[in-house]
PyMOL Python script that loads the backbone (N, CA, C, O; Angstrom):
from pymol import cmd

cmd.read_pdbstr("""\
ATOM      1  N   MET A   1     -24.027 -33.605 -13.710  1.00  0.00           N
ATOM      2  CA  MET A   1     -25.644 -33.771 -12.897  1.00  0.00           C
ATOM      3  C   MET A   1     -26.190 -33.324 -13.759  1.00  0.00           C
ATOM      4  O   MET A   1     -25.554 -32.439 -14.331  1.00  0.00           O
ATOM      5  N   ALA A   2     -27.517 -33.626 -14.297  1.00  0.00           N
ATOM      6  CA  ALA A   2     -28.335 -33.260 -15.106  1.00  0.00           C
ATOM      7  C   ALA A   2     -29.364 -31.725 -14.657  1.00  0.00           C
ATOM      8  O   ALA A   2     -29.665 -31.199 -13.585  1.00  0.00           O
ATOM      9  N   ILE A   3     -29.583 -31.494 -15.744  1.00  0.00           N
ATOM     10  CA  ILE A   3     -30.788 -30.085 -15.382  1.00  0.00           C
ATOM     11  C   ILE A   3     -32.299 -30.603 -15.219  1.00  0.00           C
ATOM     12  O   ILE A   3     -32.888 -31.252 -16.083  1.00  0.00           O
ATOM     13  N   ALA A   4     -32.758 -30.278 -14.167  1.00  0.00           N
ATOM     14  CA  ALA A   4     -34.518 -30.622 -14.309  1.00  0.00           C
ATOM     15  C   ALA A   4     -34.983 -29.400 -15.653  1.00  0.00           C
ATOM     16  O   ALA A   4     -34.768 -28.237 -15.995  1.00  0.00           O
ATOM     17  N   LEU A   5     -35.805 -30.712 -16.092  1.00  0.00           N
ATOM     18  CA  LEU A   5     -36.745 -29.791 -17.229  1.00  0.00           C
ATOM     19  C   LEU A   5     -37.069 -28.550 -16.877  1.00  0.00           C
ATOM     20  O   LEU A   5     -36.915 -27.558 -17.590  1.00  0.00           O
ATOM     21  N   ASP A   6     -37.721 -28.577 -15.296  1.00  0.00           N
ATOM     22  CA  ASP A   6     -38.556 -27.254 -15.146  1.00  0.00           C
ATOM     23  C   ASP A   6     -37.467 -26.048 -14.647  1.00  0.00           C
ATOM     24  O   ASP A   6     -37.845 -25.096 -13.965  1.00  0.00           O
ATOM     25  N   ASN A   7     -36.040 -26.230 -15.093  1.00  0.00           N
ATOM     26  CA  ASN A   7     -35.054 -24.957 -14.995  1.00  0.00           C
ATOM     27  C   ASN A   7     -34.825 -24.806 -16.132  1.00  0.00           C
ATOM     28  O   ASN A   7     -33.733 -24.254 -16.269  1.00  0.00           O
ATOM     29  N   LEU A   8     -35.516 -25.109 -17.439  1.00  0.00           N
ATOM     30  CA  LEU A   8     -34.505 -24.813 -18.847  1.00  0.00           C
ATOM     31  C   LEU A   8     -35.181 -23.154 -18.914  1.00  0.00           C
ATOM     32  O   LEU A   8     -36.115 -22.727 -18.236  1.00  0.00           O
ATOM     33  N   ARG A   9     -34.639 -22.653 -19.616  1.00  0.00           N
ATOM     34  CA  ARG A   9     -35.011 -21.271 -19.801  1.00  0.00           C
ATOM     35  C   ARG A   9     -34.983 -21.063 -21.341  1.00  0.00           C
ATOM     36  O   ARG A   9     -34.055 -21.513 -22.013  1.00  0.00           O
ATOM     37  N   VAL A  10     -36.106 -20.312 -21.935  1.00  0.00           N
ATOM     38  CA  VAL A  10     -36.387 -20.035 -23.098  1.00  0.00           C
ATOM     39  C   VAL A  10     -35.120 -18.980 -23.697  1.00  0.00           C
ATOM     40  O   VAL A  10     -34.917 -17.866 -23.214  1.00  0.00           O
ATOM     41  N   GLY A  11     -34.187 -19.669 -25.037  1.00  0.00           N
ATOM     42  CA  GLY A  11     -32.835 -18.766 -25.188  1.00  0.00           C
ATOM     43  C   GLY A  11     -31.602 -19.283 -24.651  1.00  0.00           C
ATOM     44  O   GLY A  11     -30.478 -19.172 -25.142  1.00  0.00           O
ATOM     45  N   ARG A  12     -31.864 -19.727 -23.831  1.00  0.00           N
ATOM     46  CA  ARG A  12     -30.522 -20.780 -23.406  1.00  0.00           C
ATOM     47  C   ARG A  12     -29.796 -21.574 -24.601  1.00  0.00           C
ATOM     48  O   ARG A  12     -30.152 -21.606 -25.779  1.00  0.00           O
ATOM     49  N   LYS A  13     -29.099 -21.972 -24.227  1.00  0.00           N
ATOM     50  CA  LYS A  13     -28.354 -23.491 -25.290  1.00  0.00           C
ATOM     51  C   LYS A  13     -27.958 -24.401 -24.256  1.00  0.00           C
ATOM     52  O   LYS A  13     -27.179 -24.037 -23.374  1.00  0.00           O
ATOM     53  N   TYR A  14     -28.502 -25.714 -24.305  1.00  0.00           N
ATOM     54  CA  TYR A  14     -27.945 -26.652 -23.685  1.00  0.00           C
ATOM     55  C   TYR A  14     -27.164 -27.590 -24.609  1.00  0.00           C
ATOM     56  O   TYR A  14     -27.040 -27.274 -25.792  1.00  0.00           O
ATOM     57  N   ARG A  15     -26.579 -28.832 -24.097  1.00  0.00           N
ATOM     58  CA  ARG A  15     -26.038 -30.046 -24.416  1.00  0.00           C
ATOM     59  C   ARG A  15     -27.088 -31.415 -23.991  1.00  0.00           C
ATOM     60  O   ARG A  15     -27.223 -31.737 -22.810  1.00  0.00           O
ATOM     61  N   PHE A  16     -27.705 -32.061 -24.972  1.00  0.00           N
ATOM     62  CA  PHE A  16     -28.397 -32.927 -24.439  1.00  0.00           C
ATOM     63  C   PHE A  16     -27.790 -34.092 -24.980  1.00  0.00           C
ATOM     64  O   PHE A  16     -27.216 -33.985 -26.064  1.00  0.00           O
ATOM     65  N   ILE A  17     -27.833 -35.423 -24.273  1.00  0.00           N
ATOM     66  CA  ILE A  17     -27.813 -36.587 -24.212  1.00  0.00           C
ATOM     67  C   ILE A  17     -28.590 -37.546 -23.410  1.00  0.00           C
ATOM     68  O   ILE A  17     -28.906 -37.628 -22.223  1.00  0.00           O
ATOM     69  N   ASN A  18     -28.830 -38.397 -24.709  1.00  0.00           N
ATOM     70  CA  ASN A  18     -29.694 -39.506 -24.358  1.00  0.00           C
ATOM     71  C   ASN A  18     -29.500 -40.529 -25.372  1.00  0.00           C
ATOM     72  O   ASN A  18     -29.380 -40.215 -26.556  1.00  0.00           O
ATOM     73  N   MET A  19     -29.455 -41.961 -24.901  1.00  0.00           N
ATOM     74  CA  MET A  19     -30.237 -43.322 -25.416  1.00  0.00           C
ATOM     75  C   MET A  19     -28.748 -43.197 -26.369  1.00  0.00           C
ATOM     76  O   MET A  19     -28.962 -44.019 -27.260  1.00  0.00           O
ATOM     77  N   GLY A  20     -27.341 -42.587 -26.641  1.00  0.00           N
ATOM     78  CA  GLY A  20     -26.255 -42.868 -27.229  1.00  0.00           C
ATOM     79  C   GLY A  20     -26.143 -41.684 -28.384  1.00  0.00           C
ATOM     80  O   GLY A  20     -25.222 -41.651 -29.199  1.00  0.00           O
ATOM     81  N   GLU A  21     -27.128 -40.801 -28.335  1.00  0.00           N
ATOM     82  CA  GLU A  21     -27.045 -39.600 -28.850  1.00  0.00           C
ATOM     83  C   GLU A  21     -26.971 -38.081 -28.037  1.00  0.00           C
ATOM     84  O   GLU A  21     -27.696 -37.765 -27.094  1.00  0.00           O
ATOM     85  N   SER A  22     -25.940 -37.259 -28.636  1.00  0.00           N
ATOM     86  CA  SER A  22     -25.341 -35.833 -28.087  1.00  0.00           C
ATOM     87  C   SER A  22     -26.288 -35.292 -28.906  1.00  0.00           C
ATOM     88  O   SER A  22     -26.629 -35.878 -29.933  1.00  0.00           O
ATOM     89  N   ARG A  23     -27.041 -33.599 -28.377  1.00  0.00           N
ATOM     90  CA  ARG A  23     -27.506 -33.069 -29.224  1.00  0.00           C
ATOM     91  C   ARG A  23     -26.877 -31.525 -28.763  1.00  0.00           C
ATOM     92  O   ARG A  23     -26.125 -31.571 -27.790  1.00  0.00           O
ATOM     93  N   LYS A  24     -27.050 -30.537 -29.205  1.00  0.00           N
ATOM     94  CA  LYS A  24     -26.809 -29.361 -28.464  1.00  0.00           C
ATOM     95  C   LYS A  24     -27.853 -28.594 -28.905  1.00  0.00           C
ATOM     96  O   LYS A  24     -27.764 -28.220 -30.074  1.00  0.00           O
ATOM     97  N   ILE A  25     -29.043 -28.181 -28.138  1.00  0.00           N
ATOM     98  CA  ILE A  25     -30.211 -28.011 -28.520  1.00  0.00           C
ATOM     99  C   ILE A  25     -30.385 -26.418 -28.151  1.00  0.00           C
ATOM    100  O   ILE A  25     -29.573 -26.103 -27.281  1.00  0.00           O
ATOM    101  N   GLU A  26     -31.080 -25.510 -28.503  1.00  0.00           N
ATOM    102  CA  GLU A  26     -31.607 -24.272 -27.888  1.00  0.00           C
ATOM    103  C   GLU A  26     -33.053 -23.811 -27.868  1.00  0.00           C
ATOM    104  O   GLU A  26     -33.645 -23.467 -28.891  1.00  0.00           O
ATOM    105  N   VAL A  27     -33.656 -23.822 -26.514  1.00  0.00           N
ATOM    106  CA  VAL A  27     -34.733 -23.580 -26.223  1.00  0.00           C
ATOM    107  C   VAL A  27     -35.429 -22.088 -27.197  1.00  0.00           C
ATOM    108  O   VAL A  27     -34.878 -20.997 -27.343  1.00  0.00           O
ATOM    109  N   MET A  28     -36.680 -22.500 -27.697  1.00  0.00           N
ATOM    110  CA  MET A  28     -37.137 -21.932 -28.558  1.00  0.00           C
ATOM    111  C   MET A  28     -38.503 -20.945 -27.477  1.00  0.00           C
ATOM    112  O   MET A  28     -38.622 -19.748 -27.213  1.00  0.00           O
ATOM    113  N   ASP A  29     -39.355 -22.224 -27.092  1.00  0.00           N
ATOM    114  CA  ASP A  29     -40.335 -21.451 -26.705  1.00  0.00           C
ATOM    115  C   ASP A  29     -40.836 -22.870 -25.585  1.00  0.00           C
ATOM    116  O   ASP A  29     -40.535 -24.049 -25.777  1.00  0.00           O
ATOM    117  N   ARG A  30     -41.702 -22.293 -24.365  1.00  0.00           N
ATOM    118  CA  ARG A  30     -42.238 -23.013 -23.248  1.00  0.00           C
ATOM    119  C   ARG A  30     -43.366 -23.301 -24.121  1.00  0.00           C
ATOM    120  O   ARG A  30     -43.994 -22.399 -24.675  1.00  0.00           O
ATOM    121  N   LEU A  31     -43.724 -24.937 -24.300  1.00  0.00           N
ATOM    122  CA  LEU A  31     -45.476 -25.050 -25.007  1.00  0.00           C
ATOM    123  C   LEU A  31     -46.167 -25.263 -23.725  1.00  0.00           C
ATOM    124  O   LEU A  31     -47.077 -24.481 -23.448  1.00  0.00           O
ATOM    125  N   SER A  32     -45.819 -26.363 -22.764  1.00  0.00           N
ATOM    126  CA  SER A  32     -46.398 -26.756 -21.801  1.00  0.00           C
ATOM    127  C   SER A  32     -45.903 -27.430 -20.577  1.00  0.00           C
ATOM    128  O   SER A  32     -45.438 -28.545 -20.813  1.00  0.00           O
ATOM    129  N   GLY A  33     -45.866 -26.963 -18.997  1.00  0.00           N
ATOM    130  CA  GLY A  33     -45.285 -28.191 -18.344  1.00  0.00           C
ATOM    131  C   GLY A  33     -43.937 -28.087 -18.050  1.00  0.00           C
ATOM    132  O   GLY A  33     -43.285 -27.147 -17.594  1.00  0.00           O
ATOM    133  N   ASP A  34     -43.480 -29.746 -18.547  1.00  0.00           N
ATOM    134  CA  ASP A  34     -42.615 -29.486 -19.500  1.00  0.00           C
ATOM    135  C   ASP A  34     -42.050 -30.196 -20.361  1.00  0.00           C
ATOM    136  O   ASP A  34     -41.274 -31.151 -20.361  1.00  0.00           O
ATOM    137  N   ASN A  35     -42.762 -29.340 -21.372  1.00  0.00           N
ATOM    138  CA  ASN A  35     -42.647 -29.457 -22.888  1.00  0.00           C
ATOM    139  C   ASN A  35     -42.093 -28.285 -23.532  1.00  0.00           C
ATOM    140  O   ASN A  35     -42.701 -27.227 -23.700  1.00  0.00           O
ATOM    141  N   PHE A  36     -40.983 -28.518 -23.861  1.00  0.00           N
ATOM    142  CA  PHE A  36     -40.548 -27.448 -24.675  1.00  0.00           C
ATOM    143  C   PHE A  36     -40.540 -27.243 -26.445  1.00  0.00           C
ATOM    144  O   PHE A  36     -41.131 -28.170 -26.999  1.00  0.00           O
ATOM    145  N   ARG A  37     -40.299 -26.798 -26.849  1.00  0.00           N
ATOM    146  CA  ARG A  37     -39.751 -26.133 -28.725  1.00  0.00           C
ATOM    147  C   ARG A  37     -38.435 -26.108 -28.542  1.00  0.00           C
ATOM    148  O   ARG A  37     -38.077 -25.526 -27.518  1.00  0.00           O
ATOM    149  N   VAL A  38     -37.354 -26.695 -29.420  1.00  0.00           N
ATOM    150  CA  VAL A  38     -35.986 -26.463 -28.884  1.00  0.00           C
ATOM    151  C   VAL A  38     -35.551 -26.658 -30.440  1.00  0.00           C
ATOM    152  O   VAL A  38     -36.070 -27.553 -31.108  1.00  0.00           O
ATOM    153  N   LYS A  39     -34.852 -26.029 -30.830  1.00  0.00           N
ATOM    154  CA  LYS A  39     -33.917 -25.929 -31.651  1.00  0.00           C
ATOM    155  C   LYS A  39     -32.623 -26.890 -32.072  1.00  0.00           C
ATOM    156  O   LYS A  39     -31.828 -27.064 -31.149  1.00  0.00           O
ATOM    157  N   ASP A  40     -32.399 -27.340 -32.950  1.00  0.00           N
ATOM    158  CA  ASP A  40     -31.279 -28.687 -32.341  1.00  0.00           C
ATOM    159  C   ASP A  40     -29.970 -27.512 -33.287  1.00  0.00           C
ATOM    160  O   ASP A  40     -30.526 -26.921 -34.213  1.00  0.00           O
ATOM    161  N   LEU A  41     -29.236 -27.346 -33.218  1.00  0.00           N
ATOM    162  CA  LEU A  41     -27.940 -26.411 -33.517  1.00  0.00           C
ATOM    163  C   LEU A  41     -27.022 -26.758 -34.423  1.00  0.00           C
ATOM    164  O   LEU A  41     -26.185 -25.906 -34.722  1.00  0.00           O
ATOM    165  N   ASP A  42     -26.969 -28.141 -35.090  1.00  0.00           N
ATOM    166  CA  ASP A  42     -26.280 -28.915 -35.756  1.00  0.00           C
ATOM    167  C   ASP A  42     -27.168 -28.862 -36.867  1.00  0.00           C
ATOM    168  O   ASP A  42     -26.822 -28.146 -37.807  1.00  0.00           O
ATOM    169  N   THR A  43     -28.219 -29.467 -36.943  1.00  0.00           N
ATOM    170  CA  THR A  43     -28.728 -29.523 -37.759  1.00  0.00           C
ATOM    171  C   THR A  43     -29.716 -28.386 -38.180  1.00  0.00           C
ATOM    172  O   THR A  43     -30.239 -28.296 -39.290  1.00  0.00           O
ATOM    173  N   LEU A  44     -29.921 -27.393 -36.954  1.00  0.00           N
ATOM    174  CA  LEU A  44     -31.097 -26.286 -37.426  1.00  0.00           C
ATOM    175  C   LEU A  44     -32.932 -26.933 -37.452  1.00  0.00           C
ATOM    176  O   LEU A  44     -33.823 -26.147 -37.776  1.00  0.00           O
ATOM    177  N   GLU A  45     -33.291 -28.524 -37.044  1.00  0.00           N
ATOM    178  CA  GLU A  45     -34.781 -28.806 -37.090  1.00  0.00           C
ATOM    179  C   GLU A  45     -34.948 -28.512 -35.708  1.00  0.00           C
ATOM    180  O   GLU A  45     -34.034 -28.553 -34.885  1.00  0.00           O
ATOM    181  N   PHE A  46     -36.701 -28.069 -35.352  1.00  0.00           N
ATOM    182  CA  PHE A  46     -36.878 -28.255 -34.449  1.00  0.00           C
ATOM    183  C   PHE A  46     -37.538 -29.375 -34.072  1.00  0.00           C
ATOM    184  O   PHE A  46     -37.766 -30.172 -34.982  1.00  0.00           O
ATOM    185  N   TYR A  47     -38.028 -29.751 -32.631  1.00  0.00           N
ATOM    186  CA  TYR A  47     -38.390 -30.679 -31.888  1.00  0.00           C
ATOM    187  C   TYR A  47     -38.996 -29.727 -30.614  1.00  0.00           C
ATOM    188  O   TYR A  47     -38.915 -28.553 -30.252  1.00  0.00           O
ATOM    189  N   THR A  48     -39.622 -30.921 -30.190  1.00  0.00           N
ATOM    190  CA  THR A  48     -40.591 -30.866 -29.182  1.00  0.00           C
ATOM    191  C   THR A  48     -39.229 -31.512 -27.912  1.00  0.00           C
ATOM    192  O   THR A  48     -38.452 -32.298 -28.455  1.00  0.00           O
ATOM    193  N   LEU A  49     -39.026 -31.328 -26.873  1.00  0.00           N
ATOM    194  CA  LEU A  49     -38.244 -32.297 -25.767  1.00  0.00           C
ATOM    195  C   LEU A  49     -39.204 -33.504 -25.827  1.00  0.00           C
ATOM    196  O   LEU A  49     -38.740 -34.534 -26.316  1.00  0.00           O
ATOM    197  N   HIS A  50     -40.617 -33.512 -25.347  1.00  0.00           N
ATOM    198  CA  HIS A  50     -41.426 -34.509 -25.451  1.00  0.00           C
ATOM    199  C   HIS A  50     -40.593 -35.818 -26.660  1.00  0.00           C
ATOM    200  O   HIS A  50     -39.748 -36.710 -26.582  1.00  0.00           O
ATOM    201  N   GLU A  51     -41.347 -35.290 -27.543  1.00  0.00           N
ATOM    202  CA  GLU A  51     -39.938 -36.172 -28.983  1.00  0.00           C
ATOM    203  C   GLU A  51     -39.184 -36.636 -28.721  1.00  0.00           C
ATOM    204  O   GLU A  51     -39.144 -37.841 -28.969  1.00  0.00           O
ATOM    205  N   LEU A  52     -37.971 -35.937 -27.980  1.00  0.00           N
ATOM    206  CA  LEU A  52     -36.416 -36.319 -27.571  1.00  0.00           C
ATOM    207  C   LEU A  52     -36.287 -37.614 -26.615  1.00  0.00           C
ATOM    208  O   LEU A  52     -35.511 -38.559 -26.754  1.00  0.00           O
ATOM    209  N   LEU A  53     -37.275 -37.401 -25.586  1.00  0.00           N
ATOM    210  CA  LEU A  53     -37.650 -38.044 -24.950  1.00  0.00           C
ATOM    211  C   LEU A  53     -38.883 -39.505 -24.220  1.00  0.00           C
ATOM    212  O   LEU A  53     -39.100 -40.331 -23.333  1.00  0.00           O
ATOM    213  N   GLN A  54     -39.370 -38.796 -25.646  1.00  0.00           N
ATOM    214  CA  GLN A  54     -40.182 -40.279 -26.302  1.00  0.00           C
ATOM    215  C   GLN A  54     -40.155 -41.921 -25.913  1.00  0.00           C
ATOM    216  O   GLN A  54     -41.082 -42.679 -25.628  1.00  0.00           O
ATOM    217  N   TRP A  55     -38.845 -42.130 -26.010  1.00  0.00           N
ATOM    218  CA  TRP A  55     -38.366 -43.821 -25.759  1.00  0.00           C
ATOM    219  C   TRP A  55     -37.630 -43.747 -24.022  1.00  0.00           C
ATOM    220  O   TRP A  55     -37.029 -44.687 -23.502  1.00  0.00           O
ATOM    221  N   GLY A  56     -37.830 -42.654 -23.501  1.00  0.00           N
ATOM    222  CA  GLY A  56     -37.255 -42.901 -21.952  1.00  0.00           C
ATOM    223  C   GLY A  56     -36.203 -42.192 -21.584  1.00  0.00           C
ATOM    224  O   GLY A  56     -35.597 -41.268 -22.127  1.00  0.00           O
ATOM    225  N   LYS A  57     -36.077 -42.733 -20.625  1.00  0.00           N
ATOM    226  CA  LYS A  57     -34.135 -41.910 -20.176  1.00  0.00           C
ATOM    227  C   LYS A  57     -33.513 -42.907 -20.253  1.00  0.00           C
ATOM    228  O   LYS A  57     -34.087 -43.938 -19.901  1.00  0.00           O
ATOM    229  N   GLY A  58     -32.277 -42.982 -20.682  1.00  0.00           N
ATOM    230  CA  GLY A  58     -31.185 -44.129 -21.002  1.00  0.00           C
ATOM    231  C   GLY A  58     -30.008 -43.596 -19.412  1.00  0.00           C
ATOM    232  O   GLY A  58     -29.866 -42.753 -18.526  1.00  0.00           O
ATOM    233  N   LYS A  59     -29.672 -44.345 -19.762  1.00  0.00           N
ATOM    234  CA  LYS A  59     -28.617 -44.833 -18.556  1.00  0.00           C
ATOM    235  C   LYS A  59     -27.396 -43.560 -18.807  1.00  0.00           C
ATOM    236  O   LYS A  59     -26.789 -42.917 -17.951  1.00  0.00           O
ATOM    237  N   ASP A  60     -27.304 -43.480 -20.374  1.00  0.00           N
ATOM    238  CA  ASP A  60     -26.565 -41.855 -20.295  1.00  0.00           C
ATOM    239  C   ASP A  60     -27.159 -40.707 -20.123  1.00  0.00           C
ATOM    240  O   ASP A  60     -26.458 -39.735 -20.406  1.00  0.00           O
ATOM    241  N   TYR A  61     -28.489 -40.438 -19.659  1.00  0.00           N
ATOM    242  CA  TYR A  61     -28.876 -39.079 -19.789  1.00  0.00           C
ATOM    243  C   TYR A  61     -28.203 -37.936 -18.871  1.00  0.00           C
ATOM    244  O   TYR A  61     -27.863 -37.820 -17.693  1.00  0.00           O
ATOM    245  N   ASP A  62     -28.195 -37.214 -19.953  1.00  0.00           N
ATOM    246  CA  ASP A  62     -27.559 -35.915 -18.895  1.00  0.00           C
ATOM    247  C   ASP A  62     -27.931 -34.183 -19.887  1.00  0.00           C
ATOM    248  O   ASP A  62     -27.641 -33.992 -21.068  1.00  0.00           O
ATOM    249  N   LEU A  63     -28.357 -33.556 -19.305  1.00  0.00           N
ATOM    250  CA  LEU A  63     -28.594 -32.158 -20.085  1.00  0.00           C
ATOM    251  C   LEU A  63     -27.872 -30.903 -18.938  1.00  0.00           C
ATOM    252  O   LEU A  63     -28.005 -30.684 -17.734  1.00  0.00           O
ATOM    253  N   ASP A  64     -27.270 -30.428 -19.776  1.00  0.00           N
ATOM    254  CA  ASP A  64     -26.335 -29.030 -19.165  1.00  0.00           C
ATOM    255  C   ASP A  64     -26.643 -27.892 -20.053  1.00  0.00           C
ATOM    256  O   ASP A  64     -26.769 -27.934 -21.277  1.00  0.00           O
ATOM    257  N   GLU A  65     -26.742 -26.928 -19.318  1.00  0.00           N
ATOM    258  CA  GLU A  65     -26.390 -25.447 -19.871  1.00  0.00           C
ATOM    259  C   GLU A  65     -24.561 -26.015 -20.643  1.00  0.00           C
ATOM    260  O   GLU A  65     -23.611 -26.714 -20.291  1.00  0.00           O
ATOM    261  N   LEU A  66     -24.980 -25.130 -21.879  1.00  0.00           N
ATOM    262  CA  LEU A  66     -23.670 -24.550 -22.908  1.00  0.00           C
ATOM    263  C   LEU A  66     -23.274 -23.043 -22.486  1.00  0.00           C
ATOM    264  O   LEU A  66     -24.048 -22.118 -22.732  1.00  0.00           O
ATOM    265  N   ARG A  67     -21.946 -22.818 -21.792  1.00  0.00           N
ATOM    266  CA  ARG A  67     -21.355 -21.709 -22.149  1.00  0.00           C
ATOM    267  C   ARG A  67     -20.832 -21.069 -22.400  1.00  0.00           C
ATOM    268  O   ARG A  67     -19.762 -21.107 -21.793  1.00  0.00           O
ATOM    269  N   GLY A  68     -20.925 -20.143 -23.220  1.00  0.00           N
ATOM    270  CA  GLY A  68     -19.916 -19.682 -23.894  1.00  0.00           C
ATOM    271  C   GLY A  68     -18.819 -18.970 -23.257  1.00  0.00           C
ATOM    272  O   GLY A  68     -18.800 -18.673 -22.063  1.00  0.00           O
ATOM    273  N   PRO A  69     -17.540 -18.604 -24.442  1.00  0.00           N
ATOM    274  CA  PRO A  69     -16.828 -17.742 -23.638  1.00  0.00           C
ATOM    275  C   PRO A  69     -17.141 -16.198 -23.347  1.00  0.00           C
ATOM    276  O   PRO A  69     -17.744 -15.380 -24.042  1.00  0.00           O
ATOM    277  N   LYS A  70     -16.368 -16.029 -21.749  1.00  0.00           N
ATOM    278  CA  LYS A  70     -17.170 -14.537 -21.716  1.00  0.00           C
ATOM    279  C   LYS A  70     -15.836 -13.303 -21.402  1.00  0.00           C
ATOM    280  O   LYS A  70     -16.109 -12.106 -21.322  1.00  0.00           O
TER     281      LYS A  70
END
""", "prot")
cmd.dss("prot")
cmd.show_as("cartoon", "prot")
cmd.util.cbc("prot")
cmd.orient("prot")
């Protein structure tokens, strides 16, 4: 089950799947409302969450927190 965008937390890491693309992202800053500045952990590029969702949410949309070993 996907996490709601308003439940994202700065400094946490998430797996984001949409439109056939899977990304591991880290939330860097909250810009406004449900828009965040995120860092792609594979390419080290920065995006806004609105850029990643600009074409809508696909049938495969999923957003889950990545949890490391304790």
